[in-house]
N, C-alpha and C positions, 0 to 999 in steps of 0.2 A: 312899438314896444307896448305891453301890455302891463299894467300891475294887477295879479292876482289874489286876492284874498284867503286865501285857506281855514286863517283867522276866526274869521267869521262864521263857519259853515258850522252846523251845528241842527241834534236830532230830538224831534221829540216827539211823545208817545203818540199812534195815530188817535184814539179813542182815550183821551183822560177820565177818569172815572173818580178821580178825586184823592187817591193812595197816594200817600206819601211813599210810598216803596218804587212804584215806577218813577215821579220826578226825583227820588234822590237818584237812584238809577243813572237817566237822562242828564243830571245835574254834575253826576261822577265823568259821564263819558263825554260830555262837551267843555267840564274842566280839563280833562286831560288835553285834548284837542287844542285848547288854548294855550297849555304847557308846550306843548310838544312841536305845533308846526306854528312858523313864522309869515307872515306875507312875503312875499316874491314876486321878481321879476321876469317876464319872457321878455326877448329879442328878438323880434324875425324880421330881415331884409331878404330882397330878389326883382330879377329883373328879367326880359323877356324881351328877343327880337325878334320882329315881324320879318318874315321874307316872303314876299303875297299872301299866298293862300299855310305857308310854313311857319313854323317858329320853332323859338328855341330857348327855354327858359333855365336857370338856375337858384336857389338859394340858401339860405340860411335859416334853422333859428335854434338860436341856446336859451336856457333855462334854469333863471340859479338855483339854490338850496333852499328846501321848504320848510329845515326843522331848525329849530331852537340853535338847540346844542349844536353848532358848525364843528365844533374840534373836535366830535364824537362822529357823530352821525353827520356821514358829508355823500349828500345826494346832489346830482346834475344831469341836466338833460342837452346832447346837441346835436340836430339833425342838420344832415348837406342834401339837398336834392337837386338832382338833373331833369330835365327831360325836353321832348318836344313836341309838337300836335300838329296836327292842319284843319284850316277852319274852311269851310266854302258854300256858300249858299245855304243857310241853315244847321250842315251837318257840321260838326266836330269829330275827331277823335284826341286824346294825349297820351302819353305816354310817358312816365317816369319814374325813377330808379331813386329812391333815400335808404340814405345811410345813417346810422342810428349810433350813435354813441349813450350809454346811459351806465350812474351809478347811482343804485340806493341801498336803504341796509332794511336787515328784514330780523326781526322777533321770531325766533324760534317758540319760545315760550317767557313768559314773564312769570319774575316771582317777586313777591310784598315784603318777603324779609333779607333778602340776598341779590346782590348783583348779578343785572338780568345780563346773558350773554347775546349780542347784536350780531349777527352774519352780514358782511360788504358783497352787495353784488354790482358784479362790473358785467353788462351785456352789448356787444354789437353787433349789427344783424342790418342785415338792405333786405329792403321792400319794393316788388314791380307794381303799379298802378297804373291801368290799363281802364280809359274812361269813354265813351261811347256814347254822343246824345243828339238828339233833332231839335231845331229851336223852332217853333210853330206860334 
């Protein structure tokens, strides 16, 4: 289990020359981060079975909604993983498949004087990961 602190993220100028214009801009951006995002949880669970030099593994990861307004802005991520591999005499390879289900929101444009349009994004996809390595 992990606790992700997105609310503590902030921007600052690379080289501050003491002008209030730059400070005002970055203060506004940082205030927007605090207003929109909240801290959230990431949960991961997995296991591995070894059969001599061959092994099999499975796991899952779930990340909760990072947005303050969880009624309007719905987002979360779920990843399911399965894989197999081989380890012997300092050499290994792993083959895994990750299936992801993600839901998020996007603002195509922001208006200061009108209600903003929110697009809901849903994504499902798989990824194959192959890893080779040598221990020395």
